[in-house]
N, C-alpha and C positions, 0 to 999 in steps of 0.2 A: 477210533476215530473220526465217528457217523457226526459224536458232542463234540468236539475239538480242531477237523480238516474241513471236511466235505459234510453235511447233514442234507447232501441228496445224493450220498449214497446208500446204497442197496448189497444187501449180503445177495450175492443167488449160487445157490452149492446147489448138488445132489446127494441127498443120502437117507438115512432112515423116516420110520415118521417121528420119532423123537427128534430127533435131527430139524426136520423141517418144518415138526411144533415150535421150536425155539426161533431159527432163522423168521419166521411167519409174524414170531411175536417182536423177537427186534425187530423190522420190518415196518410195523404198525406202530411201535414206538417212537421209530424214525420219523414217520408221516406226520404221527402228531406234534412230534418237538418242533420239525421244518414248518408247519403250520404255524408252531406258537412261536418258533422265530421269527416268522414271517411279519405276525401280526404286530408284535414288539417291537420291529425295525420299521415297522409303516407310524407305529404310534410315535417311535421318537424319534422320526423322520418329520411328521406332521408339526410336534413340539416345538424342534429344529427351527421350522421353517417358521413357524408363530416366532419363535426367537430373534430369527433373525427380519423379522418384520419389528419386533421392538426394538430390535438393536439399529435397524437403518431408521427408524421412526429419532432415535434418542440423538444419535450423530448428526443427522439432519441441523435436530432442533439444537445443538451443540453450534453446528455450521453459523446459526443466522445470528447467534446472541454476537451483540454488538462488541462485548468488553473478548479478553483473553480469557480459557480456564485454564489452569492445570493441577491435576492433584496428585499429591502423593505419599508415598509413605513414610512411614517412622524416621527412615534412613534418605529419605528425599529421591528415594525411585518411582518417578514416572509414571503414573497407572492408569493418566485420562488426562485428554488434551482436546483446545478445539482447533480450529483453519488459523482463529484470528492469533494465536499462543505463538504462532509463526512466524511474527516478524519479531521477535527477540532475537530469532534464530541469524548469528555469523558462521563464517565460513566455517572453522572449527570448533564451534559452536553447538553441537544440534541437541533439536529438541525431538525427544523420542518417545516409544512406552521402553520400560526397561532401563530407559539414563536416567542419568542423574540432574536433578534444577539447579543442582550449584556449581552445574557448567557453565550457568547460566546468570543467578545472580548470588551474591557472595552469601558461603553461608554460613557467615559470621551477624547478618542483618535478616536472615529468617530464622537463625536460631534465637536472637534478642529480641524479636517479635514475635514464637510462641512463647518465649518465656515472661514476656513482659503480659500477654494473654492468660499465664497460668496463676502470675500474681496477681492481676486484679479481676481474675476468678472467682465469686465469692463461695460460692460450692457448688455440687456438680449440679448439672442439667442445664447450669447460666448459658445464656449463646454469650460470647464474648471471641471481640477479634481485635486485630491491630492493621496499623498502615506506615506503610513507606514510599519516600518516593527513591529511583536510582534507574541509576543509565543500561541499560542492556550493554552487552554485547556490540550490541548491530550499533550502537548508538539513537534507541530510540530511548527518547525521556519518558518514564512510566510511575504510576502513581496504582500501590498497589494494596488489595486489600487482602489480611492473611487468618483464615479460622480452620480451629482443629477438629480434625473428624473424630468421632469418638465408636467403638464399637460398640455391641448388644449391651455389654457391661459399664457403658461409659469409659471406658479405659483406653488413651489417647491410642488412636491406631492411625493415622496419620494426619496431611492438612492439605487444605485449598487456597489456590492464591487466583485472585479475581482483578484482573490489572486493566488500566487505563491507560493508553499513547494521550501521554498530557503537555506535546512539544509544542501543540500549534496551542495549547490554550496557555502554555509557561512564556510564549513569545510575546501574546494578545496581553497580558498581566502585566512582564516584563514592558513595554510601551506606555501603558496605562500608568504605572509605577513610572517612568521616567517621564513623564510629563506630568503627574504631580507631584512631584519633587521640583522637576524643573521650574516648574511654575510658582511654588514654595518659595523656592531659595530667591528667586527675583525678587518676588517680592521681600523679602525680608531682606533684601541686597539694598533696596529700595526707601527700606524703612528705617534700615538704618543711617541711609543718607540722611536721612529727611531729622533723624534726631541729632544726628552729628552739624547740620546746621543749627539748633537750637528749637527746631518747629516743630516737636513731640508735643502733641496734644493727647488728652482721656482717649480720643478716639480711635488713635495710632497705634494706643497704648492695647486698649483691648483688640484691634486688630491684628497684632504679634501676638496677644496671649490666645484668641481663636484657633489663629494659625498654627501654635504650639503646640494645641490641644486636639487639634485635628493630626497633627504628624503621630502624635502617640496612641489617638484611636485608629490611625489609619495603620502604624504598626501592632495595634494588637489584632485590626479582623486579618491582616497578614499571615500573625502567628494562630490563627484559628482558622486557618483555612490551611496551613502546612500542617499533616501529620508529624506529630513528636514522635520521638519511641527512644525508650529508658535503654539506653544499650552500658557495656562495659569497656572501664576504658583500655584492656586486653582486643574487644574483640574490637572494637569501631580501627585503635592502630592498629590491626594486621589488617585489617582492610584497605587505610588509606597504605601501608607499606605493598599492597598484595599492586596497587593500581598504578602505585607511585613508578611501580618498579616494570610495572607491561606500558602503560602510555611515557613516563617521562624517562625509562630508564636510569632509574634514580635507589640507589641503595639506602634506606631507611632502617636506622639501628635504637630500636626503642629501649630504653631503661624502665622495667615498672614499678613501679611499688612495692612492696611485699602481700599486701591487701588490695582486696578488687575494689576499685569505685564507680560509682554509679552518677552518670549525667543524661539529662532528657534531651535530645539534639532533635532536628530533622536531615536524617544523614546522606542526604544527596549535597545539601549545600554546603555541610559541613566536612562532608571528602573533596566538594571541587575547594576551599575557603585552605583547607588543610594543601592538595594540590599545589594551591596558587602561592602560597608562602614557601613550598620548595621549588617551585619552578622560579620564584624571585630571589633564594637564596643559589641555583645552581646559576641564573644568569651574571649576578654579582660577583659570583666567588671564581666561577667556573671550576665547581667541584660537582663530582657528582653522590658523594658519601656525604652521610648526614648521624649525626646521636642526635637519637628526643627523647628527655630525661620526662617522665611523669611524675607527680608530688602534688602532696595537698598540700594547699593555703589557706587558712580562713576555712571559707566557705567554698572555695572555688579547686578544680583540677588544675595543675597549671601546667601546659602542655611545654617545655621546652626546648627549643630549638637550637642548639649549637651552633654557632659563626665559626668553620674552620679560618684558621692565620687571622681570629677576630684582630690583631694590632692592625694586619695592614688591612682589612677589610673594614673598618668599623664606621667609616664615614661616606661609604658610600649608603647604608641604610641610614642617614641624618633626615631622608627629604621627607618633610612630611608628606607627600603624596602617595608614599610610597605603596603604605596598606587601604589607597583609597578607594578601590575594589571590594575588599573588603565589611565597607559602614553596614551597608546590609546586613552580612548573615551576624554580626556584633549586635547591632539593633535584634534583633529578633531573637538572639538565643542570649542577651545580658550581659553580654563578652565583653571581656577585654584583652587589648594587645600592646604591647609595646615592648623596645630593646628596653633589658634589662640584664644585668649581673647576679651570677650566678657566681657568688665566693668570690675572692680579691681579683682573677684574674678569669674565670669563663666569663660570655659574652654571647648573648643570642637575643632569639625571639623569644619571648614570652605569651602565652594567648591561657587565658581567665576564663575557663567557664562554669558555672553554677553546677556546684555539686546539687544529685538528685539522692533524697531518703526513698531507699532500696530495702524492704522487709524481707528477709529470703527463710522462704521458706526450704526446710532441706530435701522432702520429698518432689519438689517442683522441679528439680534441675534433671529429676531420673525419669519424669515423661513426656520431655520434649526430646528432640532432635538427637541421636545418639554422635558424641562428636568424634571421637576419633571416628452368488452372476452381480453383484455390485459391486462396482469398482468405488466406492469409498476407501478411501484407508483407513487402516488402525488404528482408531485416535484413545480407546479401553480396554483395559484389561483388570478387572476390582478382582481378580486371584492374588492380584501383587501386593493388596491389603492385607493379607493374611503369612504372607512369605517373605522370612527378613535373613538376607545373608548372613547378619552377625550372626545370627543361632545356633551358627554354627561353622567350622570352618569352610571353607572351600570344598578343599577336598575331601571334605566329610558329608557333603550336600547330597541328595538326589541327583543322579545323570538329567532327570524331566527337568526339576527346578534352575537351573544354569541356565545365564544366559550365554549366547553363543555370537559367534564373528565366526561362519562361515564364506571361505576365500578360495581365490586362485588364481596363479597368475600366467601369464604368456611372456617368452624371452624370446629372444634370436637362434639362443640354440640351446643345447643339456649340458656346454662347460659352465661349469656352477664360478670359474676364476675370469672368465674372459667375456662369456653373455654377457646380457644386458634382457633386465623388466623391460617390457614395449607394453604392458596390459594389468589392472590389476582389478581384479571383481570381485563384492562380494555381499552378503545376506544376512540379517541378523535374525535370531532364535529366539522368543521371549516366550516361557512358560509355552514353552512345545510346541510354539504356534511362527512359522516362519513369514515374517514382515513384509510386504510386499511393497509397504511404502519407503520403507528403508533400505537403500540398497547404495554402493558403491563399485560403480564403474566409470576407472580410469582408464585413458591411452598414454604413453609417456614418452619421450623422446627420449633413446634409446643414444641418440652421439653420436650413432655408427650404422653401417647398412646394414640391414636387414635382410641375410639371406635368401634364395631362391627357396632353398630347398622345408624351413622354418616357414614358408609367408602361404606356403600347399601350403601345412597345416593347419595354421590359425587364420590365413587369411588375412592377415594383418602386412601391409607394408611399408614403403616408405614415407610415401606421401600423405599419407594416412593421420602417421605420428609427427611430422612439420609441423611447427608452431606448438606441441603440445609442451607441457610441461615438462619439465625433467626429473630425475626420482628423488632429486633433493629437496624439490620441491613436492611431489605425491607422496611420498613414505611419511612427514611428517601427518600428514591428511588423515591418511590411512591410521595410522596409529591412533590418533583422535580417534575414528570413526569406533575403533574396533576396541576402545578402552574401556578398563571394568569387566571386559567379560574374555571366555576363554575359545582360543582359535582352533576350529576343525578346517581340517587340508585332506585330498585325497592323494597320498605318497606327498606328505608333509614336507618330510626330509627336506625333499629336493628344493619347496618352498621359501622354509627357514633357513635352507646355507643359502639362496639367494637373496634373504635379508641380512641373512648375517654378513653379508660382503659388503655391505654399504654400510655400515656400522659406524665404521670410519666419515664416509663423506656426508652420512646425513645426522650424526651424533644421535641417531636412534636405534633403539636396543630393546627385543620381542624376549623377553624373557618370561614371561609367563606361562602358564601350561597348555600344552596343546595334544587335539587327539587328531588321528590319522583314522579314515574312512575304509584305506586298504589294511592296517590294523585289525583293525575291529571284526570287519567282513574274516579276516583269515580267521575271528575265534569262534562266527556265527557259523558260515561256512566254510567250514575244514573240508567236504569230503569232495568241493569243486577243485577245478586246476587253474582256471582264472579266475584273478582279482581284480582283473582292471576295471574303470568304472562304469564302460559298457556292460560286461559280465555281471556286475554286483547289481545295477540299476536295472536288469532282466532277470536276476534271481529275486527281488525284490518290487518286480511289475509298476516300473518309475518307468514312462519316456523320458528321455533326456531331449531338448530343446535346445539349440544353440550349442553344436557340443564344439570344441576346442574354441572358445570366446571365454573369454574370464568368469562374467557374470552367467554365460549360459553352466559351463563346468559346476561354478558352485553354486548355485539355483539347486543343479542334478545336486551334490554334493551335500548339500542343507535338505532335500529330501532323502535321502540315501541314509544319511546320520537316524534323523526319526524313525524312520521303519526298523534301524538297529538299538535305540532303547530300548522296546521291549524283548527285543529277541534275546539282549546282553540279560534284562533282568530276567528270563529264565532260564541262565544260567550261574545265575549267582551274582553277577555285576549290574551292583544297583549307583555305584558313587564315583566322585570322576576319582578318586584314589584306586577304584577297585578298577578302572579302565583302564589306567594309566600302567599300574600293577600288569596285569594281563596283555596287554599289549608287547610289553617287553619282553615277553615270554614266545610271541610271536616267531616264525623266521625273518621276516623283513625288517624283524627292530633292529637288525645287526645294520644295513641298508647304510652307507655315508658318500657323500658327494662332496 
């Protein structure tokens, strides 16, 4: 007991000389043990304080960098980011420790960038990087440089993305581009008039040649400035397909050739050009579903967009200015666009992009991403570099390694069929730490009166929820917040029943694993009579702040859950599956709402 529970406890009993001798020896040992523990704890506290200073210095350094930085493990799970990275966030696209970068940047773009690095990296210990331009969910145009992170054995351990907001630069370059081209076109137009009037001279011919050479040089310089990336036909069209669905409400149905083809493109202008083509098709045909066939044609990769009802719609595509906006894209990529017949009847828009030579090494594909008292926020967790969820099924993962969303709801009452949710609060646990900067705290308009009995418990009245979003808006946002995590709640059966009652209305279904601290506490504290949140918090030595608010109860539940994990381990419950199975055998697991 002295060594495991209370090192300050001493034995105080009466007895014979031999007994007292043993007692004195034990108490003397306890004194030495307690002093040793104190010395060790002081050293630990000193080292922790030093580490905290270093951590804060590192966080401060990253805060002040002009670039946005995101570091990820091999699965794209974010381990580190700085404040500048938050500019990429949108309403349902969140940057946070343990979250996926693929919610911010398309997985296909990052995968291809890493693949290109591995292909062009000639040998170990040679630093390589790749670049791309893309549009973030918050409509920020960024240029990103991506580099792999290696472990001590030089194996692929993750990657780091450094990005710059180039929106203003892009606007400036566009203005310069338009001025140059406008001036050049005007001069060439005047030269044509002079030639038509038979007034051409060697000097005029020289001016014309110089202008055309300047235009070629200008295009070459633009190409040097743009980050061209080696991509596969499948990856880039999958990205276009996703963007078309999200931004244009267009369904694109691609048909791929038997073998992968590679092209070298600037991703942003490519996606923009193809979305422009789909917009033209949508506006001209009034359709929202389009087929696209990909095939090799000599030294090009052909993208053939089939025109629906071609016989009827063909003439509207014959305007020679219809693809004028794509001129720069075609020039920079040495590409071609035309109206074309594919067979005897099929008509469509054909884009030809030069094929790129790709020497594929079998081992390369295997080391990139697996496809299938300081108030500063938590910006990094380097332990995540060595923790990969795909290494073992989620059910077999240790409880301490899982990412959790701990949540609570407040409602108008306890009738799951007729009452409504009026507040959802949640916090995230990553690597056995509560992330204070990542919270979900939202009031909800229930579209009904809140009974006085309920208001007395949670303090939420009708005026407070007036003008707040309803459940149809909030539940999809909460679903996005807790995506790819295990849910935890106290008396989770009630909250999950409230969610399930809204499935038809919101089209949101929570079907992932759920842990209940009520059931887990019954396993750990079977000797106690009460297992409500206040009682369990008292057993665990936790002070609840904001009781009967959704965010307050969620925070308390998270603290309780972290206290329960090592106590569950002592009872042989180590994994998610262990916890679920043990919960099933508790008394309250039969509760239904």
